[in-house]
N, C-alpha and C positions, 0 to 999 in steps of 0.2 A: 721853774715855773716860765712862762711865758708872759710876757707884759703886756697890755691892752694894746699897743702899736704893734706887735708880732701877728698876736691874735685877729685883728685886722687885714693883716698884709695877706695872712694865711687867707681869712675869708674872700678876701680879694683876688687871688691867685686860684682858687676852687672856682669862684663865680669866671672868672677868666677863661678856663681851662671851658668849663661847659660853653660859655659864649662863644668857643673858638670851633667844637665842635657843629657837622653837620645835624640838625636836632629836626625834626617835624611831628606833625599829628595828623593821621588818616587813621581809613577806614580797610580791618585785614579783609581780603581776599579768598576764597581759596580755588583750589584747582580741580581738574581730574587725576592726581597722583597728590604724593603725602606733604610737597610741600604748599606754597602760597605766595600771597605776595602781601604788602602796604601801598596802597592807592592815598598818595601822600596826597595834603588842600592844594600844595602846588602843582598838582597833575603827575608828579614823577610815579612810576612803581617802581614797587622796592621789595627785590628777590627776598623770601623769608623762608629759611631753613624749616628743612621737615622736624628738629627736636626743637622749633621755637613754634615752629606750628600746634603742636601739643599743647601749646600751653595759651591757647589763642582758641578764641570760636570765629569763621567766615561773620561779618557783620559786626567785629568789636571796631570798636574804638580805640584808638594804641598811641603813644607818643612810642617815638624809635630814635635811637642816632645811625644814620646812612652812615654807611662805608664803602667807599669806591676803589676798586680791587687795579691791579697794573694796566686791566683790558677797559676802564673804564665802566665796570659795570658795578650795578647797587645792589649791598647786601645792609639787609634791616639787621638791626639790635633791640631786640625790648626792652625800653626805661621804663612803661606803667601804662597801665589799665587805665583809660579814662571811662567806658565807658563799654559796657557788656547788655545790648538789648533781646539776648535770646533769655526767657525765661522758660516758657512753656512749650511743649511743640510734640508732634506726634511720630512715631517710629515702629521698629519694629525688635523684637524680645529675641535675642539671641546667646548661645552660648559656647563658651569658648574654654575647652578645656576645664579646670572648677572655675571659674568666672563668670557669672552674668551681666549681662550688656543690653543696651539698646541700641539699638542701631536707627539713628534719625531719619527721618525722610525730609531730606535738607539738602537746596540747591548747593555741589562742590561744597559735600559734610562730607572726608572721608576718616572719620575717625568713629569708633565704640564708646560709648559712656559709661561708666559702672554701676550698677543700679545691688547697694548692699541690702544682704540678708531681711531687711526686717521690714525695707519697702518695695517685696517681689511680689505680695498678694496673689501666690499661688497659682500667679501667668506661668505659663507653657512657650515651652523655644516656638516662634514661627508665629505669636500674638500680637495685635496688633494691639500698640500703647500710647497713654498720650500721658507725658509725664512733664515733671518741672527741673530745672537746673537746680542741685541745692549746694552744689559746692563748682564755683571755677578754678578752671585748673590753672593760672597764672603763674601761681607763687609755684609748684611744683609738676605741673602736666598734669597734676590728678584730675579727674573731675567726678562727680557724683549728682545723681538724676533718685527722684522719688517718682513713683509711678502714683498718677491719680486716679485712672480710671485705664482699665483693663477693656476697652475696645472692642474686644471680640479675635474671632479666629478665620482667617481669609475664608475658610470654606464657609461659616454662618449664611444665613441666608439674608442680603440684604445688610450687609457688612460694607459693602461699597458707599453706598448711601449714608452710612453712619459715620464710619472714619471716614468721610470729605465732610460732612457737619463738623468734627471736632478738630482736625487741619487747618482747617479754614475759620475755625472758631463762631461759626456761624450761629447766632441767636439760637435760643432753642425753647425759651422760655419766654411766656407772658406778663405783663403784670398783673398782680391780684383782681385788680377792678377792671373790666373790660366791657361795662355795661354803655352802652349809645345812648345820648341822651334825645331827645324829640328834634325833629326837624324845626331848627331855628328860625327856618328862612317860611315855613308855610304859606303863612299868609303874603308874600309876595308872589308864590311862586304863580308863574303862568297855568295856564291851563291849557297842554297838547296831549292829552291823550286821547283825543280821536286822531290823531294825525298818525299814517300807518306804518310808523315806523319798525324794521327789520334790523337785526343783530345777521352776522354773517363769520359764523365764527370757526374753528373746529368743531365735528360731531362730539364731542367728550367734554369742551370748555363747560364752565359753571360760572367762574371768574370775568363774566362780562361786562367790560365796560364803555360800551359803546352802541350805539345804535344812529342807523343811516334813515334818510325820505330822501327823496327827490320830486321834481315835477317840471316840464319843459314848463313855459310862461313869453313873453312876449320879446321879453327881455333875454332872453337863453334859457337860463332854469335857476329854478329856487333849491338849494340844497341846506339842507339842515343838518348838521352831527352834534345827536347828544350822548353825553358825556354821563356816567357813575357820579355822583356826587356825594362821597361820604366825605368833605366835608362839612357838610350839613348837619354831622352828629359827634362828630371830631373836632374838636378846638385846639388850638395851636397851643401845647406847654403843655396835655392832657397826659396821663401814663400811654394812654394807647398812641398818644401825637409821640412823644419820644422813642415809644418801641417801635415804631415805624421808620423815626427817623435813625434810629439806630442800625435798622434791616439796609434801610435807603430804597431795595427792591426786593419782587419775590425771587426765590431763587430756584429755577429751574432744574432740577437735578434728572438725570432719568429710572420714573420710576415713581420719583419721588418730588414734591413740590415743597418748596419752604417760602411760606406765603408772608407776604410784607407787613399785612393787617389778615387778624384770625379769621377761617374760614366762615365762623355765621356771620360776618361782615360781605367777605367777598365774597363767597358760592349763595348766598343767600338774601341777606337785609338789606344791601344796595347793588348787588349782580340784577341787571339790565334781565332778570327772565321771562321768560312771555307771561302776559296776559296778567303781570304784576304791577302796581305803581309804584313809582318808583323815583324819587330829586333827582333831576337831573341836569347838566349846567350845559344848556344847549346855543351851538355856532351856529346863525344862521347868516347864509351867502348868496350873494346876486350872484350869478356866475353868466357874461357874456356869452356869446356864439361862437369866441375863437377862445375862450379860456379863461378871459382876464377875471378876476375875481373885483366886482364893481362898489358891493355894499356889504358890511360888516355889523352885525348887531350879533348881540349876547343876550340871554336873558335865563333866570331861575324860573326851571317851570317841571309841572307833573308830567312825567308822559307815560306811555303802555306800549312796552314792546309786543305788536303784533303777531311775532312768530319770530322761532330762531331757525337760520337756516347754516346749509354747514358749506362750508368751501364748495366741495365736491358735487353740490346738488344745485348749486348757483351754477357751476359751472357746466353742470351737463343740460341745464335748461337754457344759457345763453347754447351749448352746442346743439338743441334742438334733439336729444335722447330724453329726456323727460322736463315737462312743463309744470311750472310752479305759480301758484293763480296768486300771484304779487305784480301786478302791472307796475309798479315803482321801481320794477328791478331792471327797467325798460332805459326810462328815464337817468336812473344813476351809473349805467351803463354806458350812456349818450356825453354825460356832465363828467365823469372820471375821463374819459377817451378826449373831452378838450382842455380838459386839466393839464392829462398829462403833456400832450402838443404844445400848448404854452407855457409851459415848465420848461419842456427842449426849447424853447426859444428865449428865451430872457433868464432862464438859469443851467441847472445843469441835472442829467439823469447818468445816475452811475449801471455799470451792466449788472446783471442782476445772477446773485449763487442760489445757488441749490441748498435745500435744508436736507437732512439727516434726520430720521428717526427711528430709535433706537427698542428693540422687540426685547421685551426683559420673558424670561418663562416663570415659573412657580417660585423659585430661589432668588430670583432678581437676581438673574445671569442673563448674559448676552445671548437672545437666539437669533436673530438676524440686525440687520442694519439697512434699514430701505431708505434712497433718493428719492427727496419730491420736489419735483420742480416747480414753478409758482406759475399758478393758472391768469387767465382774466379776473375769477374773483380774486382771487389778492391782490390783483394791481387794482383791482375798483375801492378794495379796502381801501391800501397803500393812498391812494390818491384822494382819497377823502379824507384820510387823517392828516395827512402833509397839507391839505387847503384846510385843515379847521389850524391845525400848527401856528403857519406863518400868519394866517388871519389873527390868529392870539396875538402873535408878538408885534403885527403891524396894528391893531386895536389898541395894545397893551401903551403903544409910542414910549413915550419916556417918563410913565409912572413906576413909581417902587413895584420891582419885578424880578420873578426867576428868567433866565433867558437859557437856551442852547447853543454855546460858539463854536467853530471850531475854527483854528488862528491858518492854515493850508499848510504849505508845506515850511520845514523845520529851516531854522534860518541857518544851521550848517551843511545843509546840504543844499541850498538855491545855487552856488556856485556850478555846483555836479547836471544840474537842470539846467543853468544858464547853458553849460560846454555842451549836453546833447539836443538842444534849441539850437544851439550854431550848426550841428549839423544836420540835425531831421529837419528842423525848420527855423532854414535861417530869414523868413520873410520878418519874423516876432521877435529880430534879435533886438529891439527895441522896446519891447511888453515890461512894463513895470510886473513883475509874476508874483510880488508882495503881496498886494494890493488887490481886492476881491475881480476886479473888472478885467485885471490882469490876469487872472490865475484862472477863472472862466472861459478866456479867451484861449489861451494854454491848453486846456482840455479841449477843447472844441474843436481848436485844430490835430491836434492828439487823434481825436476818432475819428477825424475825419480825412488825417494822414494813408498814405502805403507805405509809407517809410515801414523796412524791415524789421525795424527796433520797435518792440509792444512798447509804442512808449504809454499808451495810459494807465496800464500797469509798472512801469518803471517810476512813474510821477506816483501813482498811488502808496506805494512804497516809502514813498520820502517826503508823508504829511505827518505832522503833528498829531496828538488824539481831540478828541474834541474834550470838552469842557462845560460847568458850570458857570455859569455868570449873575453876579446883582446886576447887571446894567448889559445895556441891548450889545450887541458886538456880531461883525459877521459870521457868517456859516459859509464856510469854504468849498467844506464836503456836498451841500443842499446848493453852492449859488447865488446864498439867499444875503440880503446885508442884516435880516435878523432871524430868529427862529425861536419859539418856544413851546412847548409838548405839556398839554393838561390831558390826552386823551387817553390815560393808561393811571386815572390816581389811586385805582386799587393793586395798583402793582409797582410804582413808583413814588417815588417820595417827591421827588421835584416836580411831577404832574400834580401830586399831593397841594404844595406850595402853588404853583403857578394859579391853578383853581379861584385860591383864597385871594391872589393876586387879581383874577378878573370878578371876582365878587366884589371886592374891595373897592374897586373904580366904580363900580354898578353902582354902589352906597355910599361913594364923596371919601371913602375913608383910605387910613393907611392900613398895609397890610405887614401882617406877622412874618417877618423874615429874618431865615438862620445870621447869625453873623460870618463873618467870615472864615473865623476857626471852625463853625458848624458846618460851613459849608463843603469843605475842604474835607471832615472828615466823612459824610453825603458823598463826596467822589472815592475815598479808599476805601467805603463800603460796597463804592459799585463797581472798584477794581475787584477787588478783593469776590463778591461774588462771579466776577466772568471768570477769573482763574478757577476757584471752584466749580463752576460748570465743564470747563474746560478738562481740569480735573479728572472728573468722578469718567466725562465721556472719552478721555483716553485710556481711560482704565479699564473700562467697557471693549474699544477697539483692541486694547492689547488683547484682553481673552478672546476675541473673536479669531485674531491673526492666530492665536495659538493654537486654537482649533483645526487651523488651513492646514492642506498638506503642504510641508515643508517647501518640496518642490515648483509651486506653482509660483505661477509668473503674471505681474498686476501691471494694468495699462495707466497710468496718471500726469499728471506735469508738473514741470519745475514749480513751485510756488512763492521761494523765497534762496538767495542763496550770499553769499559771501566767501571768503579767502578760503574758510577750508573747504567748501563744498554746497551742497544744494540739498535744498529739502524739497522732497514729491511728495506732492496730495494724490490719493487714488482717487480716479473720477470716480467708482462706482460706494463710495465708502467715507470718504473724505478725511481717511486714516494719512498722517503725514509720518513722514519719516525721516533720515537723513542720510544721505551719499554722499563719503570724502570724499574731497580730490585727489586724495593719496590710493584713492584705492583706482584710480584711472589711471592706464599704464604710462600716457605721455603725462608729464609735467605739463602744468595748465597756468596761465596767468586771471590775475582778478581785474576784471576795470570795472571801479567804484561809481563809472559817471551811466554807463547801463545796464550796469549789475549783470555781467556774463564772467562766463569762466571763459577761455581759449585758449588753443594753441592752432598752429598749422594746419594739423589736420580735421579736427571738431572745435564746437563750440558748445555751449551750455547758458542757455538766456530765459527771461521767465516767458512762463506759458508753454515751453518744449514740452512736446510731449514723448514720453521718454516709457522704458518698461522693466521695470525692475523685479528682486525675489528679497523676502526678509534673511538676511544673515546674522543680525542679534538681534532679543526680544525680552528686556529686561523689565517688569511690568511696575518691581519697587522704583526703580534707579528710574522709571520714566524717560526708558532707552531704547530706540527702535529706527535701527541700521537697515540699509538696503543696499543690494550690489545690482550697478547698471546691467540687462540679460542684453547681450549683441544682438543686432537684429538678424543673424541668420539663424540663431538660438532660436531667438522668440518666433520664428515664422513655424520651425519645426514644432513648437509649443503654443501651439495656443493658448491665448488667454484666458481668462474665464472670470467671470462674475466674481466679485466680491462679497457681494451683498448678501448672499445665502438664503 
């Protein structure tokens, strides 16, 4: 028997051996193949062999020992599973021989998970499922899942929207009590029902949250933007408020809307429908002839929209092909033009992007994709909303409030931008592009430059995403020192909170603001909602392409590039697919500064016009591959419209 000293020496020896190992913790990353990697906290990517990838899921946090081969390459040896975030997920039912599995619909997840007989719930091969991990494979490489819901068959009507709701875990239930209280601010409201406000929106829209009115005066124009006031009935912390905060935003899936608030609120009780008395928060602005906003006032009001106008009808009125009996439209058009001109001088106006409308058939399948260009009616509404929102940020000052911030260029891309500037905009070499003033000067110079590089597009790919903030911060994308949105309270929780901040300042009180943790949860819900919309749109896009002639040639432009290839966005439909660099005969080099792939004979740059054919289409995997069509071939086969 070993004495205590010998045992202590053995324990110390074991500790010394462990300490001498190269160990670390990190996150498992999948790949397109069976192997993977562990991204260590120290930044190293360590190879994980296929047999070890069978024991983990992408996203797992693990402890590993790092082995280095004679070529200096790192290989991981799994030591311990620290945390596995994968709990529930969606996927497709598959049968392999006698085995029944689910194929998870997860990025870079290349394994089938076993469904035991007791959990199959009469699902059939090909069915779409909502599942939960019941056994992690770390111990022996064997995993199991339970089926929570059989979502349906891919052929079911409306399956695209239903599956998207499950995949992104979008809330589908409302609290048991949805009653609205009485308007707590009714006695303080200013009666503006005689003001001929009008709403301008899509013809089919019923969740209307803003109305406009303007008139010319000696100082320029008086502009009023009235916004629906659901906060008058929904107090912070109530079940309905918590449900709205959980959703964070209305999600508009083609053919199905997932509202932030129940439809009896968004489409009836609080919607600014014509000839209905409605509680509203009104921003009143005096706009000078040169478009500067010289006075800002807010009030709680009772309004009555005098007409529901559509973008199409208002544009026809401006074109002279139709006459609307609303003289305030002329003043609205004039003040919007002045506001835009002033904004172009003191802030930023980014290039316009078209919208795409998805028309579905009776079974919820894609019938056509229609490109919708913005017109003067859209621009009128946009300028009035921008004016009201930036006025709100200025009016709130340093009072407790919620703001929309945009931090500008990513720190890790500042040197890339400076390198491009040195070549294309040498006069700006001393500009501090990390500050708002310098960034605005950079974008204006890029817009005015005749350099062959698409400078604005290059810089736009190097921006940070926007975020919500509980303190005023610069909004680089708009070129403003502060910005806050309150004009969509029926659809965006941040706007509902901003309205409470405005009301609190009017009353001389403090608003109920979300905590930092709640704010991050709201932002995560917003990101998730955007991903859900893009996911369903992509599903419908792939359905649409699958119905087209496989030899059809499409026209598009390069929207993104990296060392492996570039994304092409089709002009008529907005559908994006990838062209691999290795599919192009001559080897290409990638320039991370100018975002281009090139060699001695050719170059592929952002915004470059190209023509492509579909070579691979896998809707479930979300994979669409294009091949370039040589110019000579494309001339023989004239590209046809993809709008259908």
